[in-house]
PDB file of N, H, CA, C and O in Angstrom:
ATOM      1  N   MET A   1       0.833  -1.185  -0.022  1.00  0.00           N
ATOM      2  CA  MET A   1      -0.002  -0.001  -0.003  1.00  0.00           C
ATOM      3  C   MET A   1       0.884   1.268   0.005  1.00  0.00           C
ATOM      4  O   MET A   1       0.555   2.272  -0.628  1.00  0.00           O
ATOM      5  N   LEU A   2       1.962   1.198   0.705  1.00  0.00           N
ATOM      6  H   LEU A   2       2.229   0.383   1.219  1.00  0.00           H
ATOM      7  CA  LEU A   2       2.841   2.340   0.770  1.00  0.00           C
ATOM      8  C   LEU A   2       3.353   2.751  -0.606  1.00  0.00           C
ATOM      9  O   LEU A   2       3.415   3.939  -0.923  1.00  0.00           O
ATOM     10  N   ARG A   3       3.717   1.769  -1.416  1.00  0.00           N
ATOM     11  H   ARG A   3       3.666   0.804  -1.158  1.00  0.00           H
ATOM     12  CA  ARG A   3       4.195   2.071  -2.786  1.00  0.00           C
ATOM     13  C   ARG A   3       3.134   2.721  -3.592  1.00  0.00           C
ATOM     14  O   ARG A   3       3.429   3.629  -4.368  1.00  0.00           O
ATOM     15  N   VAL A   4       1.892   2.296  -3.448  1.00  0.00           N
ATOM     16  H   VAL A   4       1.652   1.558  -2.817  1.00  0.00           H
ATOM     17  CA  VAL A   4       0.785   2.904  -4.180  1.00  0.00           C
ATOM     18  C   VAL A   4       0.578   4.343  -3.797  1.00  0.00           C
ATOM     19  O   VAL A   4       0.406   5.213  -4.650  1.00  0.00           O
ATOM     20  N   ILE A   5       0.597   4.589  -2.487  1.00  0.00           N
ATOM     21  H   ILE A   5       0.737   3.882  -1.794  1.00  0.00           H
ATOM     22  CA  ILE A   5       0.443   5.953  -2.007  1.00  0.00           C
ATOM     23  C   ILE A   5       1.525   6.865  -2.458  1.00  0.00           C
ATOM     24  O   ILE A   5       1.267   8.001  -2.856  1.00  0.00           O
ATOM     25  N   ASP A   6       2.828   6.351  -2.400  1.00  0.00           N
ATOM     26  H   ASP A   6       3.037   5.428  -2.077  1.00  0.00           H
ATOM     27  CA  ASP A   6       3.948   7.148  -2.857  1.00  0.00           C
ATOM     28  C   ASP A   6       3.889   7.441  -4.338  1.00  0.00           C
ATOM     29  O   ASP A   6       4.338   8.502  -4.772  1.00  0.00           O
ATOM     30  N   ALA A   7       3.351   6.533  -5.120  1.00  0.00           N
ATOM     31  H   ALA A   7       2.987   5.671  -4.768  1.00  0.00           H
ATOM     32  CA  ALA A   7       3.263   6.718  -6.577  1.00  0.00           C
ATOM     33  C   ALA A   7       2.174   7.679  -6.973  1.00  0.00           C
ATOM     34  O   ALA A   7       2.168   8.175  -8.099  1.00  0.00           O
ATOM     35  N   ALA A   8       1.253   7.954  -6.075  1.00  0.00           N
ATOM     36  H   ALA A   8       1.258   7.551  -5.160  1.00  0.00           H
ATOM     37  CA  ALA A   8       0.110   8.835  -6.415  1.00  0.00           C
ATOM     38  C   ALA A   8       0.565  10.287  -6.254  1.00  0.00           C
ATOM     39  O   ALA A   8       0.563  10.810  -5.140  1.00  0.00           O
ATOM     40  N   GLY A   9       0.942  10.920  -7.312  1.00  0.00           N
ATOM     41  H   GLY A   9       0.944  10.495  -8.217  1.00  0.00           H
ATOM     42  CA  GLY A   9       1.463  12.246  -7.266  1.00  0.00           C
ATOM     43  C   GLY A   9       0.446  13.298  -6.872  1.00  0.00           C
ATOM     44  O   GLY A   9       0.799  14.266  -6.198  1.00  0.00           O
ATOM     45  N   LYS A  10      -0.821  13.137  -7.277  1.00  0.00           N
ATOM     46  H   LYS A  10      -1.108  12.351  -7.825  1.00  0.00           H
ATOM     47  CA  LYS A  10      -1.828  14.155  -7.001  1.00  0.00           C
ATOM     48  C   LYS A  10      -2.891  13.620  -6.066  1.00  0.00           C
ATOM     49  O   LYS A  10      -4.075  13.927  -6.204  1.00  0.00           O
ATOM     50  N   LEU A  11      -2.449  12.811  -5.107  1.00  0.00           N
ATOM     51  H   LEU A  11      -1.487  12.561  -4.995  1.00  0.00           H
ATOM     52  CA  LEU A  11      -3.374  12.180  -4.174  1.00  0.00           C
ATOM     53  C   LEU A  11      -4.119  13.211  -3.349  1.00  0.00           C
ATOM     54  O   LEU A  11      -3.501  14.095  -2.756  1.00  0.00           O
ATOM     55  N   LYS A  12      -5.452  13.108  -3.305  1.00  0.00           N
ATOM     56  H   LYS A  12      -5.954  12.390  -3.787  1.00  0.00           H
ATOM     57  CA  LYS A  12      -6.267  14.053  -2.562  1.00  0.00           C
ATOM     58  C   LYS A  12      -7.129  13.359  -1.508  1.00  0.00           C
ATOM     59  O   LYS A  12      -7.571  13.995  -0.551  1.00  0.00           O
ATOM     60  N   TRP A  13      -7.369  12.056  -1.681  1.00  0.00           N
ATOM     61  H   TRP A  13      -7.010  11.539  -2.458  1.00  0.00           H
ATOM     62  CA  TRP A  13      -8.266  11.351  -0.778  1.00  0.00           C
ATOM     63  C   TRP A  13      -7.932   9.889  -0.665  1.00  0.00           C
ATOM     64  O   TRP A  13      -7.666   9.232  -1.672  1.00  0.00           O
ATOM     65  N   VAL A  14      -7.941   9.364   0.548  1.00  0.00           N
ATOM     66  H   VAL A  14      -8.158   9.897   1.366  1.00  0.00           H
ATOM     67  CA  VAL A  14      -7.718   7.942   0.825  1.00  0.00           C
ATOM     68  C   VAL A  14      -8.863   7.473   1.700  1.00  0.00           C
ATOM     69  O   VAL A  14      -9.176   8.095   2.715  1.00  0.00           O
ATOM     70  N   HIS A  15      -9.497   6.357   1.297  1.00  0.00           N
ATOM     71  H   HIS A  15      -9.243   5.852   0.473  1.00  0.00           H
ATOM     72  CA  HIS A  15     -10.582   5.755   2.097  1.00  0.00           C
ATOM     73  C   HIS A  15     -10.061   4.461   2.667  1.00  0.00           C
ATOM     74  O   HIS A  15      -9.590   3.596   1.929  1.00  0.00           O
ATOM     75  N   ILE A  16     -10.139   4.323   3.961  1.00  0.00           N
ATOM     76  H   ILE A  16     -10.521   5.026   4.560  1.00  0.00           H
ATOM     77  CA  ILE A  16      -9.697   3.111   4.659  1.00  0.00           C
ATOM     78  C   ILE A  16     -10.937   2.276   5.001  1.00  0.00           C
ATOM     79  O   ILE A  16     -11.888   2.796   5.585  1.00  0.00           O
ATOM     80  N   PHE A  17     -10.934   0.998   4.644  1.00  0.00           N
ATOM     81  H   PHE A  17     -10.161   0.576   4.169  1.00  0.00           H
ATOM     82  CA  PHE A  17     -12.065   0.126   4.894  1.00  0.00           C
ATOM     83  C   PHE A  17     -11.977  -0.557   6.245  1.00  0.00           C
ATOM     84  O   PHE A  17     -12.108  -1.778   6.335  1.00  0.00           O
ATOM     85  N   SER A  18     -11.759   0.216   7.291  1.00  0.00           N
ATOM     86  H   SER A  18     -11.653   1.208   7.218  1.00  0.00           H
ATOM     87  CA  SER A  18     -11.780  -0.267   8.627  1.00  0.00           C
ATOM     88  C   SER A  18     -12.058   0.948   9.539  1.00  0.00           C
ATOM     89  O   SER A  18     -12.035   2.091   9.082  1.00  0.00           O
ATOM     90  N   ALA A  19     -12.320   0.688  10.819  1.00  0.00           N
ATOM     91  H   ALA A  19     -12.339  -0.241  11.190  1.00  0.00           H
ATOM     92  CA  ALA A  19     -12.666   1.755  11.718  1.00  0.00           C
ATOM     93  C   ALA A  19     -11.435   2.604  12.118  1.00  0.00           C
ATOM     94  O   ALA A  19     -11.523   3.828  12.221  1.00  0.00           O
ATOM     95  N   GLY A  20     -10.313   1.942  12.337  1.00  0.00           N
ATOM     96  H   GLY A  20     -10.242   0.948  12.254  1.00  0.00           H
ATOM     97  CA  GLY A  20      -9.113   2.667  12.804  1.00  0.00           C
ATOM     98  C   GLY A  20      -8.225   3.136  11.648  1.00  0.00           C
ATOM     99  O   GLY A  20      -7.912   2.379  10.729  1.00  0.00           O
ATOM    100  N   ILE A  21      -7.833   4.407  11.729  1.00  0.00           N
ATOM    101  H   ILE A  21      -8.088   5.021  12.476  1.00  0.00           H
ATOM    102  CA  ILE A  21      -6.958   4.965  10.699  1.00  0.00           C
ATOM    103  C   ILE A  21      -5.624   5.342  11.262  1.00  0.00           C
ATOM    104  O   ILE A  21      -4.785   5.868  10.531  1.00  0.00           O
ATOM    105  N   GLU A  22      -5.378   5.094  12.562  1.00  0.00           N
ATOM    106  H   GLU A  22      -6.059   4.667  13.156  1.00  0.00           H
ATOM    107  CA  GLU A  22      -4.166   5.540  13.226  1.00  0.00           C
ATOM    108  C   GLU A  22      -2.907   5.046  12.570  1.00  0.00           C
ATOM    109  O   GLU A  22      -1.941   5.796  12.436  1.00  0.00           O
ATOM    110  N   LYS A  23      -2.899   3.786  12.155  1.00  0.00           N
ATOM    111  H   LYS A  23      -3.684   3.177  12.265  1.00  0.00           H
ATOM    112  CA  LYS A  23      -1.671   3.222  11.539  1.00  0.00           C
ATOM    113  C   LYS A  23      -1.335   3.859  10.166  1.00  0.00           C
ATOM    114  O   LYS A  23      -0.225   3.685   9.663  1.00  0.00           O
ATOM    115  N   TYR A  24      -2.258   4.567   9.585  1.00  0.00           N
ATOM    116  H   TYR A  24      -3.160   4.708   9.993  1.00  0.00           H
ATOM    117  CA  TYR A  24      -2.029   5.177   8.276  1.00  0.00           C
ATOM    118  C   TYR A  24      -1.683   6.657   8.396  1.00  0.00           C
ATOM    119  O   TYR A  24      -1.087   7.212   7.473  1.00  0.00           O
ATOM    120  N   THR A  25      -2.038   7.321   9.507  1.00  0.00           N
ATOM    121  H   THR A  25      -2.522   6.871  10.257  1.00  0.00           H
ATOM    122  CA  THR A  25      -1.810   8.754   9.571  1.00  0.00           C
ATOM    123  C   THR A  25      -0.361   9.144   9.707  1.00  0.00           C
ATOM    124  O   THR A  25      -0.031  10.312   9.500  1.00  0.00           O
ATOM    125  N   ASP A  26       0.537   8.208  10.052  1.00  0.00           N
ATOM    126  H   ASP A  26       0.269   7.259  10.221  1.00  0.00           H
ATOM    127  CA  ASP A  26       1.937   8.583  10.200  1.00  0.00           C
ATOM    128  C   ASP A  26       2.741   8.313   8.899  1.00  0.00           C
ATOM    129  O   ASP A  26       3.961   8.479   8.870  1.00  0.00           O
ATOM    130  N   LEU A  27       2.054   7.907   7.863  1.00  0.00           N
ATOM    131  H   LEU A  27       1.063   7.772   7.886  1.00  0.00           H
ATOM    132  CA  LEU A  27       2.738   7.797   6.544  1.00  0.00           C
ATOM    133  C   LEU A  27       3.086   9.165   6.062  1.00  0.00           C
ATOM    134  O   LEU A  27       2.252  10.065   6.155  1.00  0.00           O
ATOM    135  N   PRO A  28       4.324   9.387   5.528  1.00  0.00           N
ATOM    136  CA  PRO A  28       4.739  10.724   5.112  1.00  0.00           C
ATOM    137  C   PRO A  28       3.764  11.419   4.162  1.00  0.00           C
ATOM    138  O   PRO A  28       3.499  12.611   4.320  1.00  0.00           O
ATOM    139  N   LYS A  29       3.238  10.712   3.201  1.00  0.00           N
ATOM    140  H   LYS A  29       3.454   9.744   3.072  1.00  0.00           H
ATOM    141  CA  LYS A  29       2.342  11.324   2.218  1.00  0.00           C
ATOM    142  C   LYS A  29       1.022  11.723   2.832  1.00  0.00           C
ATOM    143  O   LYS A  29       0.367  12.637   2.331  1.00  0.00           O
ATOM    144  N   LEU A  30       0.608  11.066   3.903  1.00  0.00           N
ATOM    145  H   LEU A  30       1.140  10.323   4.310  1.00  0.00           H
ATOM    146  CA  LEU A  30      -0.703  11.346   4.513  1.00  0.00           C
ATOM    147  C   LEU A  30      -0.598  12.237   5.730  1.00  0.00           C
ATOM    148  O   LEU A  30      -1.621  12.537   6.347  1.00  0.00           O
ATOM    149  N   GLU A  31       0.597  12.676   6.105  1.00  0.00           N
ATOM    150  H   GLU A  31       1.428  12.432   5.605  1.00  0.00           H
ATOM    151  CA  GLU A  31       0.758  13.523   7.299  1.00  0.00           C
ATOM    152  C   GLU A  31       0.217  14.940   7.052  1.00  0.00           C
ATOM    153  O   GLU A  31      -0.310  15.563   7.975  1.00  0.00           O
ATOM    154  N   ASN A  32       0.333  15.431   5.883  1.00  0.00           N
ATOM    155  H   ASN A  32       0.761  14.926   5.134  1.00  0.00           H
ATOM    156  CA  ASN A  32      -0.131  16.808   5.641  1.00  0.00           C
ATOM    157  C   ASN A  32      -1.641  16.840   5.510  1.00  0.00           C
ATOM    158  O   ASN A  32      -2.269  15.805   5.284  1.00  0.00           O
ATOM    159  N   ASP A  33      -2.225  18.008   5.648  1.00  0.00           N
ATOM    160  H   ASP A  33      -1.715  18.849   5.831  1.00  0.00           H
ATOM    161  CA  ASP A  33      -3.667  18.146   5.612  1.00  0.00           C
ATOM    162  C   ASP A  33      -4.255  18.246   4.224  1.00  0.00           C
ATOM    163  O   ASP A  33      -5.462  18.431   4.069  1.00  0.00           O
ATOM    164  N   SER A  34      -3.404  18.122   3.201  1.00  0.00           N
ATOM    165  H   SER A  34      -2.423  17.971   3.327  1.00  0.00           H
ATOM    166  CA  SER A  34      -3.938  18.184   1.835  1.00  0.00           C
ATOM    167  C   SER A  34      -4.572  16.909   1.369  1.00  0.00           C
ATOM    168  O   SER A  34      -5.245  16.894   0.338  1.00  0.00           O
ATOM    169  N   VAL A  35      -4.375  15.833   2.102  1.00  0.00           N
ATOM    170  H   VAL A  35      -3.829  15.846   2.939  1.00  0.00           H
ATOM    171  CA  VAL A  35      -4.935  14.530   1.749  1.00  0.00           C
ATOM    172  C   VAL A  35      -6.041  14.215   2.731  1.00  0.00           C
ATOM    173  O   VAL A  35      -5.781  14.155   3.932  1.00  0.00           O
ATOM    174  N   ALA A  36      -7.259  14.013   2.274  1.00  0.00           N
ATOM    175  H   ALA A  36      -7.470  14.061   1.297  1.00  0.00           H
ATOM    176  CA  ALA A  36      -8.378  13.662   3.135  1.00  0.00           C
ATOM    177  C   ALA A  36      -8.345  12.164   3.414  1.00  0.00           C
ATOM    178  O   ALA A  36      -8.115  11.381   2.493  1.00  0.00           O
ATOM    179  N   ILE A  37      -8.566  11.749   4.646  1.00  0.00           N
ATOM    180  H   ILE A  37      -8.753  12.386   5.394  1.00  0.00           H
ATOM    181  CA  ILE A  37      -8.629  10.354   5.012  1.00  0.00           C
ATOM    182  C   ILE A  37      -9.986  10.087   5.619  1.00  0.00           C
ATOM    183  O   ILE A  37     -10.389  10.752   6.573  1.00  0.00           O
ATOM    184  N   THR A  38     -10.703   9.102   5.061  1.00  0.00           N
ATOM    185  H   THR A  38     -10.376   8.562   4.285  1.00  0.00           H
ATOM    186  CA  THR A  38     -12.032   8.708   5.564  1.00  0.00           C
ATOM    187  C   THR A  38     -12.039   7.242   5.868  1.00  0.00           C
ATOM    188  O   THR A  38     -11.182   6.506   5.379  1.00  0.00           O
ATOM    189  N   ASN A  39     -12.996   6.788   6.676  1.00  0.00           N
ATOM    190  H   ASN A  39     -13.692   7.386   7.073  1.00  0.00           H
ATOM    191  CA  ASN A  39     -13.140   5.386   7.020  1.00  0.00           C
ATOM    192  C   ASN A  39     -14.646   5.034   7.162  1.00  0.00           C
ATOM    193  O   ASN A  39     -15.525   5.854   6.897  1.00  0.00           O
ATOM    194  N   ILE A  40     -14.895   3.788   7.589  1.00  0.00           N
ATOM    195  H   ILE A  40     -14.180   3.122   7.805  1.00  0.00           H
ATOM    196  CA  ILE A  40     -16.314   3.311   7.733  1.00  0.00           C
ATOM    197  C   ILE A  40     -16.685   3.067   9.144  1.00  0.00           C
ATOM    198  O   ILE A  40     -17.445   2.134   9.407  1.00  0.00           O
ATOM    199  N   LYS A  41     -16.205   3.835  10.081  1.00  0.00           N
ATOM    200  H   LYS A  41     -15.587   4.593   9.868  1.00  0.00           H
ATOM    201  CA  LYS A  41     -16.433   3.519  11.512  1.00  0.00           C
ATOM    202  C   LYS A  41     -17.889   3.529  11.875  1.00  0.00           C
ATOM    203  O   LYS A  41     -18.284   2.760  12.751  1.00  0.00           O
ATOM    204  N   ILE A  42     -18.719   4.348  11.263  1.00  0.00           N
ATOM    205  H   ILE A  42     -18.398   4.973  10.551  1.00  0.00           H
ATOM    206  CA  ILE A  42     -20.138   4.368  11.619  1.00  0.00           C
ATOM    207  C   ILE A  42     -20.963   3.374  10.807  1.00  0.00           C
ATOM    208  O   ILE A  42     -22.090   3.060  11.190  1.00  0.00           O
ATOM    209  N   TYR A  43     -20.430   2.876   9.702  1.00  0.00           N
ATOM    210  H   TYR A  43     -19.514   3.131   9.392  1.00  0.00           H
ATOM    211  CA  TYR A  43     -21.159   2.000   8.809  1.00  0.00           C
ATOM    212  C   TYR A  43     -21.698   0.758   9.513  1.00  0.00           C
ATOM    213  O   TYR A  43     -22.824   0.347   9.232  1.00  0.00           O
ATOM    214  N   GLN A  44     -20.941   0.151  10.409  1.00  0.00           N
ATOM    215  H   GLN A  44     -20.026   0.485  10.637  1.00  0.00           H
ATOM    216  CA  GLN A  44     -21.344  -1.088  11.018  1.00  0.00           C
ATOM    217  C   GLN A  44     -21.492  -0.978  12.534  1.00  0.00           C
ATOM    218  O   GLN A  44     -21.472  -2.002  13.216  1.00  0.00           O
ATOM    219  N   GLY A  45     -21.633   0.179  13.062  1.00  0.00           N
ATOM    220  H   GLY A  45     -21.649   1.011  12.508  1.00  0.00           H
ATOM    221  CA  GLY A  45     -21.672   0.366  14.516  1.00  0.00           C
ATOM    222  C   GLY A  45     -22.791  -0.419  15.176  1.00  0.00           C
ATOM    223  O   GLY A  45     -22.517  -1.248  16.044  1.00  0.00           O
ATOM    224  N   SER A  46     -24.008  -0.196  14.807  1.00  0.00           N
ATOM    225  H   SER A  46     -24.231   0.477  14.102  1.00  0.00           H
ATOM    226  CA  SER A  46     -25.144  -0.860  15.492  1.00  0.00           C
ATOM    227  C   SER A  46     -25.157  -2.371  15.193  1.00  0.00           C
ATOM    228  O   SER A  46     -25.515  -3.161  16.067  1.00  0.00           O
ATOM    229  N   GLU A  47     -24.777  -2.779  13.989  1.00  0.00           N
ATOM    230  H   GLU A  47     -24.486  -2.138  13.279  1.00  0.00           H
ATOM    231  CA  GLU A  47     -24.751  -4.190  13.660  1.00  0.00           C
ATOM    232  C   GLU A  47     -23.781  -4.945  14.530  1.00  0.00           C
ATOM    233  O   GLU A  47     -24.082  -6.050  14.981  1.00  0.00           O
ATOM    234  N   ILE A  48     -22.618  -4.368  14.776  1.00  0.00           N
ATOM    235  H   ILE A  48     -22.373  -3.470  14.410  1.00  0.00           H
ATOM    236  CA  ILE A  48     -21.626  -5.026  15.618  1.00  0.00           C
ATOM    237  C   ILE A  48     -22.138  -5.126  17.070  1.00  0.00           C
ATOM    238  O   ILE A  48     -21.956  -6.156  17.719  1.00  0.00           O
ATOM    239  N   ALA A  49     -22.752  -4.096  17.557  1.00  0.00           N
ATOM    240  H   ALA A  49     -22.899  -3.260  17.029  1.00  0.00           H
ATOM    241  CA  ALA A  49     -23.301  -4.099  18.913  1.00  0.00           C
ATOM    242  C   ALA A  49     -24.430  -5.166  19.001  1.00  0.00           C
ATOM    243  O   ALA A  49     -24.488  -5.912  19.979  1.00  0.00           O
ATOM    244  N   ASP A  50     -25.287  -5.238  18.028  1.00  0.00           N
ATOM    245  H   ASP A  50     -25.240  -4.632  17.234  1.00  0.00           H
ATOM    246  CA  ASP A  50     -26.347  -6.235  17.984  1.00  0.00           C
ATOM    247  C   ASP A  50     -25.777  -7.661  18.011  1.00  0.00           C
ATOM    248  O   ASP A  50     -26.244  -8.522  18.756  1.00  0.00           O
ATOM    249  N   HIS A  51     -24.756  -7.880  17.179  1.00  0.00           N
ATOM    250  H   HIS A  51     -24.377  -7.180  16.574  1.00  0.00           H
ATOM    251  CA  HIS A  51     -24.096  -9.196  17.097  1.00  0.00           C
ATOM    252  C   HIS A  51     -23.461  -9.568  18.422  1.00  0.00           C
ATOM    253  O   HIS A  51     -23.605 -10.708  18.865  1.00  0.00           O
ATOM    254  N   ALA A  52     -22.753  -8.634  19.080  1.00  0.00           N
ATOM    255  H   ALA A  52     -22.635  -7.708  18.720  1.00  0.00           H
ATOM    256  CA  ALA A  52     -22.098  -8.895  20.337  1.00  0.00           C
ATOM    257  C   ALA A  52     -23.198  -9.272  21.402  1.00  0.00           C
ATOM    258  O   ALA A  52     -23.013 -10.202  22.187  1.00  0.00           O
ATOM    259  N   PHE A  53     -24.309  -8.543  21.400  1.00  0.00           N
ATOM    260  H   PHE A  53     -24.460  -7.788  20.763  1.00  0.00           H
ATOM    261  CA  PHE A  53     -25.374  -8.798  22.374  1.00  0.00           C
ATOM    262  C   PHE A  53     -25.970 -10.179  22.086  1.00  0.00           C
ATOM    263  O   PHE A  53     -26.267 -10.919  23.024  1.00  0.00           O
ATOM    264  N   ALA A  54     -26.151 -10.542  20.816  1.00  0.00           N
ATOM    265  H   ALA A  54     -25.909  -9.941  20.054  1.00  0.00           H
ATOM    266  CA  ALA A  54     -26.713 -11.880  20.499  1.00  0.00           C
ATOM    267  C   ALA A  54     -25.800 -12.977  20.929  1.00  0.00           C
ATOM    268  O   ALA A  54     -26.260 -14.013  21.410  1.00  0.00           O
ATOM    269  N   LEU A  55     -24.474 -12.777  20.767  1.00  0.00           N
ATOM    270  H   LEU A  55     -24.100 -11.935  20.377  1.00  0.00           H
ATOM    271  CA  LEU A  55     -23.525 -13.763  21.277  1.00  0.00           C
ATOM    272  C   LEU A  55     -23.588 -13.889  22.776  1.00  0.00           C
ATOM    273  O   LEU A  55     -23.536 -15.001  23.302  1.00  0.00           O
ATOM    274  N   LEU A  56     -23.698 -12.786  23.475  1.00  0.00           N
ATOM    275  H   LEU A  56     -23.741 -11.883  23.047  1.00  0.00           H
ATOM    276  CA  LEU A  56     -23.774 -12.805  24.910  1.00  0.00           C
ATOM    277  C   LEU A  56     -25.045 -13.528  25.360  1.00  0.00           C
ATOM    278  O   LEU A  56     -24.986 -14.331  26.292  1.00  0.00           O
ATOM    279  N   LEU A  57     -26.192 -13.267  24.723  1.00  0.00           N
ATOM    280  H   LEU A  57     -26.240 -12.615  23.966  1.00  0.00           H
ATOM    281  CA  LEU A  57     -27.419 -13.960  25.108  1.00  0.00           C
ATOM    282  C   LEU A  57     -27.301 -15.495  24.781  1.00  0.00           C
ATOM    283  O   LEU A  57     -27.823 -16.319  25.531  1.00  0.00           O
ATOM    284  N   GLY A  58     -26.648 -15.847  23.718  1.00  0.00           N
ATOM    285  H   GLY A  58     -26.224 -15.177  23.108  1.00  0.00           H
ATOM    286  CA  GLY A  58     -26.449 -17.248  23.369  1.00  0.00           C
ATOM    287  C   GLY A  58     -25.578 -17.932  24.422  1.00  0.00           C
ATOM    288  O   GLY A  58     -25.851 -19.077  24.783  1.00  0.00           O
ATOM    289  N   LEU A  59     -24.561 -17.278  24.913  1.00  0.00           N
ATOM    290  H   LEU A  59     -24.339 -16.348  24.619  1.00  0.00           H
ATOM    291  CA  LEU A  59     -23.752 -17.883  25.962  1.00  0.00           C
ATOM    292  C   LEU A  59     -24.518 -17.997  27.274  1.00  0.00           C
ATOM    293  O   LEU A  59     -24.405 -19.002  27.976  1.00  0.00           O
ATOM    294  N   MET A  60     -25.300 -16.966  27.609  1.00  0.00           N
ATOM    295  H   MET A  60     -25.392 -16.150  27.040  1.00  0.00           H
ATOM    296  CA  MET A  60     -26.045 -17.001  28.841  1.00  0.00           C
ATOM    297  C   MET A  60     -27.130 -18.066  28.826  1.00  0.00           C
ATOM    298  O   MET A  60     -27.510 -18.582  29.877  1.00  0.00           O
ATOM    299  N   ARG A  61     -27.630 -18.398  27.644  1.00  0.00           N
ATOM    300  H   ARG A  61     -27.322 -17.979  26.790  1.00  0.00           H
ATOM    301  CA  ARG A  61     -28.679 -19.440  27.530  1.00  0.00           C
ATOM    302  C   ARG A  61     -28.076 -20.794  27.135  1.00  0.00           C
ATOM    303  O   ARG A  61     -28.814 -21.690  26.725  1.00  0.00           O
ATOM    304  N   SER A  62     -26.780 -20.960  27.246  1.00  0.00           N
ATOM    305  H   SER A  62     -26.180 -20.233  27.578  1.00  0.00           H
ATOM    306  CA  SER A  62     -26.114 -22.243  26.976  1.00  0.00           C
ATOM    307  C   SER A  62     -26.317 -22.797  25.576  1.00  0.00           C
ATOM    308  O   SER A  62     -26.439 -24.006  25.376  1.00  0.00           O
ATOM    309  N   MET A  63     -26.348 -21.893  24.619  1.00  0.00           N
ATOM    310  H   MET A  63     -26.248 -20.911  24.781  1.00  0.00           H
ATOM    311  CA  MET A  63     -26.551 -22.318  23.217  1.00  0.00           C
ATOM    312  C   MET A  63     -25.456 -23.253  22.711  1.00  0.00           C
ATOM    313  O   MET A  63     -25.771 -24.187  21.974  1.00  0.00           O
ATOM    314  N   PRO A  64     -24.202 -23.055  23.063  1.00  0.00           N
ATOM    315  CA  PRO A  64     -23.235 -24.040  22.594  1.00  0.00           C
ATOM    316  C   PRO A  64     -23.502 -25.458  23.037  1.00  0.00           C
ATOM    317  O   PRO A  64     -23.268 -26.401  22.283  1.00  0.00           O
ATOM    318  N   GLU A  65     -23.984 -25.617  24.240  1.00  0.00           N
ATOM    319  H   GLU A  65     -24.174 -24.851  24.853  1.00  0.00           H
ATOM    320  CA  GLU A  65     -24.325 -26.970  24.766  1.00  0.00           C
ATOM    321  C   GLU A  65     -25.502 -27.571  23.960  1.00  0.00           C
ATOM    322  O   GLU A  65     -25.486 -28.749  23.604  1.00  0.00           O
ATOM    323  N   PHE A  66     -26.500 -26.748  23.687  1.00  0.00           N
ATOM    324  H   PHE A  66     -26.514 -25.791  23.976  1.00  0.00           H
ATOM    325  CA  PHE A  66     -27.651 -27.220  22.907  1.00  0.00           C
ATOM    326  C   PHE A  66     -27.212 -27.640  21.491  1.00  0.00           C
ATOM    327  O   PHE A  66     -27.672 -28.653  20.963  1.00  0.00           O
ATOM    328  N   MET A  67     -26.315 -26.843  20.892  1.00  0.00           N
ATOM    329  H   MET A  67     -25.942 -26.020  21.321  1.00  0.00           H
ATOM    330  CA  MET A  67     -25.841 -27.181  19.556  1.00  0.00           C
ATOM    331  C   MET A  67     -25.063 -28.484  19.539  1.00  0.00           C
ATOM    332  O   MET A  67     -25.229 -29.301  18.633  1.00  0.00           O
ATOM    333  N   ARG A  68     -24.198 -28.681  20.559  1.00  0.00           N
ATOM    334  H   ARG A  68     -24.063 -28.018  21.295  1.00  0.00           H
ATOM    335  CA  ARG A  68     -23.444 -29.949  20.627  1.00  0.00           C
ATOM    336  C   ARG A  68     -24.381 -31.127  20.812  1.00  0.00           C
ATOM    337  O   ARG A  68     -24.210 -32.162  20.167  1.00  0.00           O
ATOM    338  N   ALA A  69     -25.356 -30.986  21.672  1.00  0.00           N
ATOM    339  H   ALA A  69     -25.495 -30.145  22.195  1.00  0.00           H
ATOM    340  CA  ALA A  69     -26.328 -32.047  21.925  1.00  0.00           C
ATOM    341  C   ALA A  69     -27.099 -32.365  20.658  1.00  0.00           C
ATOM    342  O   ALA A  69     -27.383 -33.531  20.387  1.00  0.00           O
ATOM    343  N   GLN A  70     -27.433 -31.378  19.899  1.00  0.00           N
ATOM    344  H   GLN A  70     -27.202 -30.430  20.119  1.00  0.00           H
ATOM    345  CA  GLN A  70     -28.195 -31.525  18.633  1.00  0.00           C
ATOM    346  C   GLN A  70     -27.332 -32.300  17.596  1.00  0.00           C
ATOM    347  O   GLN A  70     -27.817 -33.179  16.884  1.00  0.00           O
ATOM    348  N   ASP A  71     -26.074 -31.937  17.554  1.00  0.00           N
ATOM    349  H   ASP A  71     -25.681 -31.222  18.132  1.00  0.00           H
ATOM    350  CA  ASP A  71     -25.137 -32.632  16.623  1.00  0.00           C
ATOM    351  C   ASP A  71     -24.971 -34.107  17.034  1.00  0.00           C
ATOM    352  O   ASP A  71     -24.953 -34.988  16.175  1.00  0.00           O
ATOM    353  N   GLU A  72     -24.855 -34.368  18.306  1.00  0.00           N
ATOM    354  H   GLU A  72     -24.870 -33.652  19.004  1.00  0.00           H
ATOM    355  CA  GLU A  72     -24.674 -35.731  18.792  1.00  0.00           C
ATOM    356  C   GLU A  72     -25.910 -36.621  18.627  1.00  0.00           C
ATOM    357  O   GLU A  72     -25.787 -37.841  18.519  1.00  0.00           O
ATOM    358  N   SER A  73     -27.058 -36.032  18.608  1.00  0.00           N
ATOM    359  H   SER A  73     -27.157 -35.040  18.696  1.00  0.00           H
ATOM    360  CA  SER A  73     -28.276 -36.822  18.483  1.00  0.00           C
ATOM    361  C   SER A  73     -28.658 -37.150  17.057  1.00  0.00           C
ATOM    362  O   SER A  73     -29.546 -37.968  16.820  1.00  0.00           O
ATOM    363  N   SER A  74     -27.998 -36.522  16.115  1.00  0.00           N
ATOM    364  H   SER A  74     -27.276 -35.857  16.308  1.00  0.00           H
ATOM    365  CA  SER A  74     -28.411 -36.791  14.703  1.00  0.00           C
ATOM    366  C   SER A  74     -27.507 -37.839  14.061  1.00  0.00           C
ATOM    367  O   SER A  74     -27.698 -38.189  12.897  1.00  0.00           O
TER     368      SER A  74
END
């Protein structure tokens, strides 16, 4: 990725497909304010929270044990 960024002479915008952009902001080409950096941190916020809550409920209701028992009975 660094070679691609260095080769982009007129780079104005970089979009990162993750929530964290900290590891990219210290790249020499991206340090100045002339390059906009965006990410998708809000895109999956509620879905991740819903998924985490569903996993927690599954653990609290012993879903892994039920799934194992189901596999063993078939």
